[in-house]
C-alpha positions as CSV (number, residue, x, y, z in Angstrom):
1,M,-0.7,25.4,-13.4
2,A,-2.7,24.0,-16.3
3,I,-2.5,20.3,-17.0
4,P,-1.4,19.6,-20.6
5,K,-3.9,17.6,-22.7
6,T,-3.1,14.2,-24.1
7,R,-4.7,12.3,-26.9
8,K,-6.8,9.5,-25.6
9,K,-5.7,6.1,-26.9
10,K,-8.2,3.3,-27.4
11,T,-5.9,0.4,-26.5
12,M,-3.2,-0.2,-24.0
13,K,0.3,-1.3,-25.0
14,R,2.4,-4.3,-24.3
15,G,0.1,-7.0,-23.1
16,V,-2.5,-4.8,-21.3
17,V,-5.8,-6.5,-22.3
18,R,-9.2,-5.0,-21.6
19,P,-11.7,-7.7,-20.8
20,K,-14.6,-8.3,-23.2
21,T,-17.1,-8.2,-20.4
22,K,-17.2,-6.8,-16.9
23,Q,-16.5,-10.1,-15.3
24,T,-14.2,-12.1,-17.6
25,A,-11.0,-11.0,-15.9
26,S,-10.2,-9.9,-12.3
27,S,-2.8,-7.9,-4.5
28,Q,0.0,-6.6,-1.9
29,G,3.3,-7.2,-4.0
30,V,5.2,-9.3,-2.1
31,R,2.8,-9.4,1.0
32,K,1.0,-9.2,0.3
33,M,2.8,-12.7,-1.7
34,K,1.3,-14.8,1.0
35,S,1.5,-13.4,4.5
36,G,4.6,-14.8,6.0
37,S,5.9,-16.4,2.7
38,A,9.5,-16.0,1.7
39,L,10.3,-14.2,-1.5
40,K,12.3,-17.2,-2.7
41,S,9.2,-19.5,-2.6
42,A,8.4,-18.1,-6.1
43,A,11.3,-20.1,-7.5
44,R,9.1,-23.2,-7.2
45,K,6.4,-21.8,-9.4
46,P,6.1,-22.3,-13.2
47,A,7.7,-19.7,-15.5
48,K,4.5,-17.8,-16.1
49,I,2.1,-15.4,-14.2
50,L,-1.6,-16.0,-14.0
51,S,-4.2,-13.3,-13.7
52,I,-7.1,-14.9,-11.9
53,N,-10.4,-13.2,-11.2
54,P,-11.2,-13.9,-7.5
55,Y,-14.9,-13.4,-8.1
56,T,-15.3,-15.9,-11.0
57,E,-12.2,-18.0,-9.8
58,K,-11.2,-18.2,-13.5
59,V,-7.9,-17.5,-15.2
60,V,-8.2,-14.3,-17.3
61,K,-4.8,-14.2,-18.9
62,E,-1.4,-15.8,-18.7
63,F,1.9,-13.9,-19.0
64,A,5.3,-15.4,-19.7
65,L,8.0,-14.4,-17.2
66,M,10.7,-12.2,-18.7
67,S,14.0,-14.0,-19.4
68,K,17.2,-13.0,-17.7
69,Q,18.4,-11.6,-21.0
70,E,15.3,-9.4,-21.4
71,V,15.7,-8.2,-17.8
72,E,19.4,-7.4,-18.4
73,W,18.5,-5.5,-21.5
74,Q,15.9,-3.5,-19.5
75,L,18.4,-2.7,-16.8
76,N,20.8,-1.2,-19.3
77,A,17.9,0.7,-21.0
78,S,16.8,2.1,-17.6
79,R,20.4,3.3,-16.8
80,N,20.7,5.0,-20.2
81,A,17.3,6.7,-19.5
82,L,18.6,7.8,-16.1
83,W,21.5,9.9,-17.6
84,K,19.1,12.0,-19.6
85,W,16.2,12.2,-17.1
86,R,18.3,13.3,-14.1
87,D,19.6,16.3,-16.1
88,I,16.2,17.5,-17.0
89,S,15.1,20.5,-14.8
90,V,12.6,19.9,-12.1
91,T,10.3,22.4,-13.8
92,A,10.3,20.2,-16.9
93,R,9.8,17.0,-15.0
94,V,6.7,18.1,-13.2
95,K,5.0,18.9,-16.4
96,Y,5.0,15.2,-17.1
97,L,3.3,14.7,-13.7
98,M,0.6,17.1,-14.6
99,N,0.1,15.2,-17.8
100,L,-0.1,11.9,-15.9
101,A,-2.8,13.3,-13.7
102,D,-4.8,14.0,-16.8
103,V,-4.3,10.5,-18.1
104,L,-5.4,8.9,-14.9
105,R,-8.6,10.9,-14.8
106,T,-9.3,10.2,-18.5
107,E,-8.6,6.5,-18.2
108,K,-10.1,6.1,-14.7
109,R,-12.8,3.7,-15.5
110,N,-10.6,1.4,-17.6
111,Y,-7.9,1.3,-14.9
112,A,-10.4,0.8,-12.1
113,E,-12.0,-2.2,-13.9
114,L,-8.6,-3.9,-14.2
115,I,-8.0,-3.4,-10.5
116,T,-11.4,-5.0,-9.6
117,I,-11.1,-7.8,-12.1
118,E,-7.6,-8.8,-10.8
119,M,-7.9,-8.5,-7.1
120,G,-11.6,-8.2,-6.2
121,K,-11.9,-4.7,-4.8
122,P,-15.4,-3.1,-5.2
123,I,-15.4,-1.0,-8.3
124,K,-16.4,2.2,-6.5
125,D,-13.2,1.8,-4.3
126,S,-11.1,1.1,-7.4
127,L,-12.4,4.3,-9.0
128,A,-11.5,6.2,-5.8
129,E,-8.0,4.6,-5.8
130,V,-7.2,5.8,-9.3
131,E,-8.6,9.3,-8.5
132,K,-6.3,9.4,-5.5
133,C,-3.3,8.6,-7.7
134,A,-4.3,11.6,-9.9
135,W,-4.3,13.8,-6.7
136,L,-0.9,12.5,-5.8
137,A,0.4,13.5,-9.3
138,D,-1.1,16.9,-8.8
139,Y,0.5,17.2,-5.4
140,Y,4.1,16.5,-6.5
141,A,3.6,18.6,-9.7
142,E,2.8,21.5,-7.4
143,S,5.3,20.8,-4.7
144,A,8.4,19.0,-6.1
145,E,10.3,22.2,-7.1
146,T,9.9,23.6,-3.6
147,F,10.9,20.3,-2.0
148,L,14.0,19.9,-4.2
149,K,15.2,23.5,-4.0
150,P,18.8,23.7,-2.5
151,E,18.8,24.7,1.1
152,E,21.2,27.4,2.2
153,I,22.7,27.1,5.7
154,K,24.6,29.8,7.5
155,T,28.1,28.8,8.5
156,E,31.5,30.5,8.8
157,A,32.1,29.6,5.2
158,K,31.4,32.0,2.3
159,K,28.5,29.7,1.3
160,S,27.1,26.4,2.5
161,Y,24.1,24.6,1.0
162,V,22.4,21.3,0.6
163,M,21.5,19.8,-2.7
164,F,19.0,17.0,-3.4
165,Q,20.1,14.8,-6.3
166,P,18.7,11.5,-7.5
167,L,20.2,8.2,-6.4
168,G,19.7,6.4,-9.8
169,V,17.7,3.4,-10.7
170,V,15.2,2.5,-8.0
171,L,13.5,-1.0,-7.9
172,A,10.0,-1.1,-6.4
173,I,8.5,-4.4,-5.2
174,M,4.8,-3.6,-4.7
175,P,1.6,-5.2,-3.4
176,W,-1.7,-6.2,-4.8
177,N,-4.1,-4.7,-2.3
178,F,-3.9,-1.1,-3.6
179,P,-2.1,-2.0,-6.8
180,F,-2.3,1.5,-8.4
181,W,-1.9,3.7,-5.3
182,Q,1.1,1.9,-3.8
183,A,3.0,1.8,-7.1
184,Y,2.4,5.5,-7.8
185,R,3.1,6.4,-4.1
186,F,6.6,5.1,-4.7
187,A,7.1,6.1,-8.3
188,L,5.9,9.7,-8.5
189,P,8.2,11.3,-5.8
190,S,11.1,9.1,-6.9
191,I,10.8,10.1,-10.6
192,A,10.1,13.8,-9.7
193,A,13.5,13.8,-7.9
194,G,15.2,12.6,-11.1
195,N,15.4,8.8,-10.5
196,V,14.1,6.2,-12.9
197,A,11.8,3.4,-11.7
198,I,11.5,-0.3,-12.2
199,L,8.4,-2.0,-10.9
200,K,8.1,-5.7,-9.9
201,H,4.5,-5.9,-9.1
202,A,2.6,-8.6,-7.3
203,S,2.3,-11.7,-9.4
204,N,-1.6,-11.7,-9.2
205,V,-2.0,-8.3,-10.8
206,P,0.1,-8.4,-14.1
207,M,-2.6,-6.6,-16.2
208,T,-2.7,-3.8,-13.6
209,A,1.1,-3.6,-13.6
210,L,1.3,-3.2,-17.4
211,A,-1.5,-0.6,-17.2
212,I,0.6,1.5,-14.8
213,E,3.4,1.4,-17.3
214,D,0.9,2.3,-20.0
215,S,-0.2,5.4,-18.1
216,F,3.4,6.8,-18.1
217,K,3.6,6.2,-21.9
218,K,0.3,8.0,-22.5
219,A,1.6,10.9,-20.4
220,G,4.6,11.2,-22.7
221,F,7.3,10.3,-20.2
222,P,10.6,9.5,-22.0
223,E,11.1,5.8,-22.7
224,N,12.3,3.7,-19.8
225,V,11.8,6.3,-17.1
226,F,9.2,3.9,-15.7
227,K,9.2,0.3,-16.6
228,T,7.3,-2.8,-15.4
229,L,9.1,-6.1,-15.2
230,L,7.1,-9.4,-15.3
231,I,9.5,-11.4,-13.1
232,N,9.2,-13.6,-10.1
233,S,10.4,-12.8,-6.6
234,T,13.7,-14.7,-6.8
235,E,14.6,-12.6,-9.8
236,A,13.7,-9.5,-7.9
237,L,16.1,-10.4,-5.2
238,R,18.8,-11.0,-7.8
239,L,18.2,-7.5,-9.2
240,I,18.9,-6.0,-5.7
241,D,22.3,-7.6,-5.9
242,E,23.0,-5.9,-9.3
243,D,25.1,-2.8,-9.5
244,K,22.7,-1.4,-12.0
245,V,20.0,-1.0,-9.3
246,D,20.8,1.7,-6.8
247,A,18.0,1.5,-4.2
248,V,14.9,-0.5,-3.3
249,S,11.4,0.2,-2.1
250,L,9.2,-2.7,-0.8
251,T,5.7,-2.9,0.5
252,G,5.1,-6.4,1.7
253,S,5.2,-8.9,4.5
254,N,7.7,-8.9,7.3
255,K,9.4,-12.0,5.9
256,A,9.8,-10.3,2.5
257,G,11.1,-7.2,4.3
258,E,13.8,-9.3,6.0
259,E,14.9,-10.8,2.8
260,V,14.9,-7.6,0.8
261,G,16.6,-5.8,3.7
262,A,19.3,-8.4,3.9
263,H,20.1,-8.2,0.2
264,A,20.1,-4.4,0.2
265,G,22.2,-4.3,3.3
266,A,24.8,-6.7,1.9
267,R,25.2,-4.3,-1.0
268,I,24.9,-1.1,1.1
269,K,21.9,0.2,-0.8
270,K,19.2,2.5,0.4
271,V,16.0,0.7,1.2
272,V,12.5,1.8,2.2
273,L,10.3,-0.9,3.8
274,E,6.5,-0.6,4.4
275,L,5.6,-3.8,6.1
276,G,2.7,-5.3,8.1
277,G,0.5,-3.6,10.6
278,S,-1.9,-4.5,13.4
279,D,-3.4,-1.1,14.1
280,A,-4.9,-0.4,17.5
281,Y,-8.2,1.4,17.6
282,I,-8.7,2.7,21.1
283,V,-12.1,3.8,22.3
284,L,-12.1,5.6,25.7
285,D,-15.2,5.8,27.9
286,D,-15.9,9.5,27.1
287,A,-16.0,9.0,23.3
288,D,-19.0,9.3,21.1
289,I,-19.5,5.6,21.1
290,E,-21.9,5.3,18.2
291,K,-19.7,7.4,15.9
292,A,-16.6,5.6,17.0
293,A,-18.1,2.2,16.4
294,R,-19.5,3.0,13.0
295,M,-16.2,4.5,11.9
296,A,-14.5,1.4,13.4
297,A,-16.5,-0.9,11.1
298,N,-15.5,1.2,8.1
299,A,-11.9,1.2,9.1
300,R,-11.8,-2.6,9.5
301,M,-13.6,-3.2,6.2
302,V,-11.3,-1.1,4.0
303,N,-10.6,-3.2,1.0
304,G,-12.4,-6.1,2.7
305,G,-9.9,-5.8,5.6
306,Q,-7.0,-6.3,3.2
307,S,-5.1,-3.1,4.2
308,C,-1.9,-2.7,6.2
309,I,-3.4,0.4,7.9
310,A,-6.9,-1.0,8.4
311,A,-7.9,-1.0,12.1
312,K,-7.3,-4.5,13.3
313,R,-7.5,-4.6,17.1
314,F,-10.4,-2.7,18.8
315,I,-9.3,-1.8,22.3
316,V,-12.4,-0.5,24.1
317,M,-12.9,0.5,27.8
318,D,-15.1,-2.1,29.4
319,K,-17.7,0.4,30.5
320,V,-18.7,1.0,26.9
321,A,-17.6,-2.3,25.3
322,D,-21.2,-3.7,24.9
323,E,-22.5,-0.5,23.4
324,F,-19.6,-0.3,21.0
325,T,-20.1,-3.9,19.9
326,K,-23.8,-3.2,19.3
327,H,-23.2,-0.2,17.0
328,F,-20.2,-1.9,15.3
329,M,-22.3,-4.9,14.3
330,A,-25.2,-2.6,13.2
331,R,-22.9,-0.8,10.8
332,L,-21.5,-4.1,9.5
333,R,-25.0,-5.3,8.7
334,E,-25.5,-2.2,6.5
335,L,-22.5,-3.1,4.3
336,R,-23.2,-5.1,1.2
337,I,-21.0,-8.0,0.2
338,G,-21.1,-9.3,-3.3
339,D,-20.2,-8.9,-7.0
340,P,-17.2,-6.4,-7.0
341,M,-18.4,-4.9,-10.3
342,D,-21.7,-3.9,-8.8
343,E,-21.6,-0.2,-7.9
344,K,-23.6,-1.0,-4.7
345,T,-21.1,-3.5,-3.3
346,D,-19.2,-2.4,-0.2
347,I,-17.1,-5.6,0.4
348,G,-15.7,-7.6,-2.4
349,T,-13.7,-10.9,-2.4
350,M,-10.4,-11.8,-0.8
351,A,-7.7,-11.4,-3.5
352,R,-6.5,-15.0,-3.5
353,K,-7.6,-18.4,-2.1
354,D,-4.6,-18.7,0.1
355,I,-5.6,-15.5,1.9
356,L,-9.0,-17.0,2.4
357,D,-7.5,-20.2,3.9
358,G,-5.3,-18.2,6.2
359,L,-8.2,-16.3,7.6
360,K,-10.1,-19.5,8.3
361,D,-7.1,-20.8,10.2
362,Q,-6.8,-17.6,12.3
363,L,-10.5,-17.8,13.2
364,K,-10.3,-21.5,14.0
365,D,-7.5,-20.7,16.4
366,A,-9.5,-18.0,18.2
367,K,-12.5,-20.4,18.6
368,A,-10.2,-23.1,20.0
369,K,-8.9,-20.6,22.6
370,G,-12.3,-19.6,23.9
371,A,-13.3,-16.7,21.6
372,K,-16.9,-16.1,20.7
373,V,-17.5,-15.3,17.0
374,L,-20.4,-13.1,15.9
375,P,-20.7,-13.5,12.1
376,V,-22.5,-10.8,10.1
377,G,-24.3,-11.8,6.9
378,E,-24.0,-14.8,4.6
379,T,-21.1,-15.9,2.4
380,P,-21.9,-15.8,-1.4
381,E,-21.6,-19.3,-3.0
382,R,-19.1,-18.2,-5.7
383,G,-15.8,-16.3,-5.3
384,Y,-13.1,-16.0,-2.6
385,F,-15.5,-14.4,0.0
386,F,-15.0,-14.4,3.7
387,T,-18.0,-13.5,5.9
388,P,-17.2,-10.4,8.1
389,C,-17.3,-11.2,11.8
390,V,-16.8,-9.7,15.3
391,V,-14.8,-11.7,17.8
392,V,-15.3,-11.1,21.6
393,D,-13.9,-12.8,24.7
394,T,-10.4,-12.6,23.2
395,N,-7.1,-13.2,24.9
396,P,-3.5,-12.2,24.1
397,K,-2.5,-15.7,22.8
398,M,-4.9,-15.8,19.9
399,K,-3.5,-15.4,16.4
400,I,-6.1,-12.7,15.6
401,V,-4.4,-10.6,18.3
402,T,-0.8,-11.5,17.8
403,E,-0.7,-11.7,14.0
404,E,-1.6,-9.3,11.2
405,V,-5.1,-10.3,10.1
406,F,-5.6,-9.5,6.4
407,G,-9.3,-9.8,6.1
408,P,-12.7,-8.9,7.7
409,I,-12.2,-10.3,11.2
410,A,-12.6,-7.7,14.0
411,P,-11.4,-8.7,17.6
412,I,-12.8,-6.5,20.4
413,I,-10.5,-6.3,23.5
414,A,-12.1,-4.9,26.7
415,V,-9.7,-3.0,29.0
416,K,-10.2,-1.2,32.4
417,S,-8.0,1.9,32.1
418,E,-6.1,4.2,29.9
419,D,-2.8,2.6,30.9
420,E,-4.1,-0.9,30.1
421,A,-5.3,0.4,26.7
422,I,-1.8,1.8,25.9
423,S,-0.1,-1.4,27.1
424,V,-2.3,-3.6,24.9
425,A,-1.9,-1.3,21.9
426,N,1.9,-1.4,22.2
427,N,2.1,-5.1,22.9
428,T,2.8,-6.0,19.3
429,E,5.7,-6.3,17.0
430,F,4.0,-3.8,14.6
431,G,3.9,0.0,14.7
432,L,2.2,1.3,11.6
433,G,-0.9,3.3,12.7
434,A,-3.4,3.7,15.5
435,S,-6.5,5.6,16.4
436,V,-7.7,7.2,19.7
437,W,-11.4,8.2,20.3
438,S,-12.3,10.7,23.1
439,R,-14.3,13.9,23.4
440,D,-11.4,15.2,25.5
441,L,-8.8,16.2,22.9
442,S,-6.1,16.9,25.4
443,R,-6.6,13.4,26.9
444,A,-6.5,11.9,23.4
445,E,-3.3,13.7,22.4
446,R,-1.6,12.7,25.7
447,L,-2.4,9.0,24.8
448,A,-1.4,9.5,21.2
449,A,2.1,10.5,22.3
450,R,2.5,7.2,24.1
451,I,1.5,5.0,21.2
452,E,4.3,3.3,19.3
453,A,3.2,3.9,15.7
454,G,4.1,6.0,12.7
455,T,0.7,7.6,12.5
456,V,-2.0,8.3,15.1
457,T,-5.4,9.7,14.3
458,I,-7.8,11.2,16.9
459,N,-11.5,10.7,16.3
460,D,-10.8,9.3,12.8
461,M,-9.6,6.3,11.0
462,V,-6.0,6.0,9.7
463,K,-5.6,6.8,6.0
464,S,-2.7,8.0,3.9
465,D,-2.5,11.5,2.6
466,P,0.0,12.8,0.0
467,R,0.7,15.8,2.3
468,L,1.7,13.8,5.3
469,P,4.6,11.3,5.8
470,F,3.5,7.6,5.9
471,G,5.4,4.7,7.4
472,G,5.9,2.7,10.6
473,V,8.2,1.8,13.4
474,K,9.3,-1.6,14.9
475,K,8.6,-4.3,12.4
476,S,6.2,-2.2,10.4
477,G,9.1,-0.8,8.4
478,I,11.9,1.6,7.7
479,G,11.7,5.0,6.1
480,R,8.8,7.2,5.0
481,E,6.7,7.7,1.9
482,L,4.7,10.8,0.8
483,S,5.2,14.5,1.6
484,H,8.6,16.0,1.3
485,Y,10.0,13.2,3.6
486,G,9.0,10.6,1.1
487,L,10.5,12.5,-1.8
488,K,13.8,12.8,-0.1
489,E,14.2,9.1,0.7
490,F,15.7,8.4,-2.7
491,V,18.0,11.4,-3.1
492,N,21.6,12.1,-2.3
493,I,21.4,14.8,0.3
494,K,24.6,16.5,-0.8
495,T,26.4,19.2,1.3
496,V,28.4,21.8,-0.6
497,V,30.7,24.3,1.2
498,V,32.3,27.2,-0.5
499,R,35.3,29.2,1.0
500,E,37.2,32.2,-0.3
C-alpha cells in the first residue's frame, strides 16, 4: 500500500516552538510525575507548565494551563468529531495512518530534537523513537482492517458474529520517558478503531505534546480526532469523572494508577494501566556469560535507566556472578555519558532534578544496609546526570531491590539454584517483563513459564514490538497495548445473533 505524500510545513502549530540552537530548549506522564507521587499533588503547582532542558537546567518555554472553559469546549469538539470519525470506514481511516507514517519520517529530526531538549534522551535514541512510531503507524495501517473484521461464529442460530466498534472519547495520561512512542502506542490503535483521542501528557514535555498533535494535523486527520490538552493532573482526574470521556489509558506510577483506576472504577469506565516495573534479568550458569553481561548493561541503560521495562534486578547464579560482573562493568565503561545532542552520547541526563534526588536516596539506603557500590565513570559538572553504577552484596531489604529504580543503578543478586532465581524474580509487587539467559532453550522456557510477568525474553532484553502484546501483571498494570490485543482494548466487542 503506498503512503500518500504530504506537503512539508516549515513551522509547527499551536505553541510548538523550535529552539534557535541545539541546546536552548530540552518524561513518563504521570510517573513518571514523580515516582510515587499522587496525581493530586499537581494542584499545588502554579497555573503554568515549564519546559526545562535537563542538560542546561534552564527554562526553555512557559505554557499557560488551559482554563476549565477551554477544556469543556474541547470535550464538546472531540465528541462532535467522534460522530463523524466512527462512521468512516476502516479502509479510509488507515489511509490517514499511512500519511502519518510519512509525516513522522519527514519531520523525524525536528521531533527528535524536541524530545532530547525536553527530557534529556541522547539524540540518536530520540531519532530511533520517532522512527519506531512510524513503524507503528505502518503496522496498524496494514493490519487494522483484518483486526476489526467481524468474526463469524457457528451456533444453532442462522447467523452469529462479533463486531468491534469504538467506545468513544478516550483520555490518555502519558509519560515523559518515551514521550512520542508511548503516546502513539496508545493513540494509533485507538483511533484506527474509530475512537477519538485526548492526550494529557507529562508536564515536563509540553513542546513534545504539542508536536504530537501537530503531526496528526500535518497528516490530514479531521480536526479534533486527536487533541493535546495542557492541563494539570487534578484536571485530568476531573475529566475521568466527565460523561464526555468514555475510557482512560494511563502509563505512570503505581500511585497514579491507583487514583486513575479509582476514578474510572467509580464511573464504570474501561481503563488500561501500564505501571511500574522491576524487571528480573536471570543469568543461569550455562549461559554465554559475556554476551549476557554486555546485553544486561545495554538493557539497564536504556534511556539512562528511565524505562519501565529496563532490566533492573540482575539475578545471577553464584558460580558465574564474578565473571558476569566483570563483563557488565566492562560494557558500562564503553558507554559515553554527556551532552544529549552529541551523536556519540550513549547516556544522557535524568529527566528532572527530583528523579536525580530519588536515585541518590536509593543508593544511600543501599550503602547503609551493607551494599558495595562500584561506580563507572565520572559525573559531568552540568546537567541532571547520575553516574552509572553496579551494586553488589545486596540484600532483600534494600530500596534498590524492593522499589522501582528509575535510573542507571544496577544491583547484582547472586543465587545458588534455579528455584532460588525464580523465587527472587517473583518476590516483587511488579510483573512487567523479565529475561532468562541459558544455552539450554528447553531449560530457559521451563523457567520462563514460572516467571510472573507480562513478557519474558530468552537470551535477549525486553523491548516492545508493535506485533506483540505489551503489559504486565500484579501491580505492573491492567490490560494490554499493541498487536490486535491492544487495538481491541478500546472497542465494544458486540455480539449479534440472527434467527429466522
